[in-house]
C-alpha positions in Angstrom: -21.1 34.7 -1.1 -22.4 34.8 2.4 -20.3 33.9 5.3 -22.6 31.0 6.2 -22.3 29.6 2.6 -18.5 29.9 2.7 -18.4 27.9 6.1 -20.8 25.3 4.6 -18.6 24.9 1.4 -15.4 24.6 3.5 -17.0 22.0 5.8 -18.1 20.0 2.7 -14.5 20.2 1.2 -13.1 19.1 4.5 -15.5 16.2 4.9 -14.7 15.0 1.4 -11.1 15.3 2.1 -11.3 13.4 5.3 -13.4 10.7 3.6 -10.8 10.3 0.8 -8.1 10.1 3.5 -9.6 7.3 5.2 -10.7 5.5 2.0 -7.1 5.5 0.6 -5.6 4.6 4.0 -8.1 1.6 4.2 -7.2 0.5 0.6 -3.5 0.7 1.4 -3.9 -1.4 4.6 -5.9 -4.0 2.6 -3.2 -4.3 -0.1 -0.4 -4.4 2.6 -2.4 -7.2 4.3 -2.4 -9.1 0.9 1.4 -8.6 0.6 2.0 -10.0 4.0 -0.1 -13.1 3.3 1.5 -13.7 0.0 4.9 -13.3 1.5 4.1 -16.0 4.0 2.7 -18.3 1.3 5.7 -17.8 -0.9 8.1 -18.6 2.0 6.7 -22.1 1.7 5.9 -22.1 -2.0 8.8 -20.3 -3.6 8.3 -21.6 -7.1 4.5 -20.6 -7.5 4.7 -18.3 -10.4 1.1 -17.3 -10.0 1.6 -16.2 -6.5 4.8 -14.3 -7.4 2.8 -12.6 -10.2 0.2 -11.6 -7.6 2.8 -10.4 -5.2 4.4 -8.2 -7.8 1.0 -6.8 -9.0 0.2 -5.9 -5.4 3.6 -4.3 -4.8 2.8 -2.1 -7.8 -0.7 -1.3 -6.6 0.6 -0.5 -3.0 3.2 1.8 -4.5 0.7 3.6 -6.5 -1.8 4.0 -3.7 1.0 5.1 -1.3 2.2 7.6 -3.9 -1.3 8.9 -4.4 -1.8 9.2 -0.6 1.5 11.0 0.0 0.9 13.4 -2.9 -2.4 14.4 -1.2 -1.8 14.0 2.5 1.9 14.0 3.2 4.5 11.3 4.2 3.4 7.7 4.8 5.7 5.1 6.4 6.5 2.4 3.8 8.0 -1.0 3.7 8.0 -3.9 1.5 7.9 -2.2 -1.9 10.3 -4.3 -3.9 9.5 -6.8 -6.6 10.4 -10.5 -6.4 12.5 -12.5 -8.7 11.8 -16.1 -9.7 12.0 -18.3 -7.6 11.1 -16.4 -4.4 14.2 -15.8 -2.5 13.1 -14.0 0.6 13.6 -17.1 2.7 17.2 -17.5 1.8 19.9 -16.2 4.1 21.1 -13.6 4.8 18.1 -11.9 6.3 18.1 -8.1 5.9 18.8 -7.7 9.7 21.8 -10.0 9.4 23.6 -7.9 6.9 
């Protein structure tokens, strides 16, 4: 293998890895946005079973994406990776920072 071919192959692999990095990161951000929106919705609609189901599905999706990202690219700051019970109880006291 020539030196130029090796450099070209290394660059291609680096470009693919960088592309996957940003692709996964964008998908994580999109799912986290959905979780924020569902959290806000559920604060005012705590008995909406469909929204709670969507929230829990997106929590699982976020956890899987973050796990995949961390396995390939290292640590990633995480928050909000817990499932909800029915009815939605996040808006009830005490708040996490009051404990």
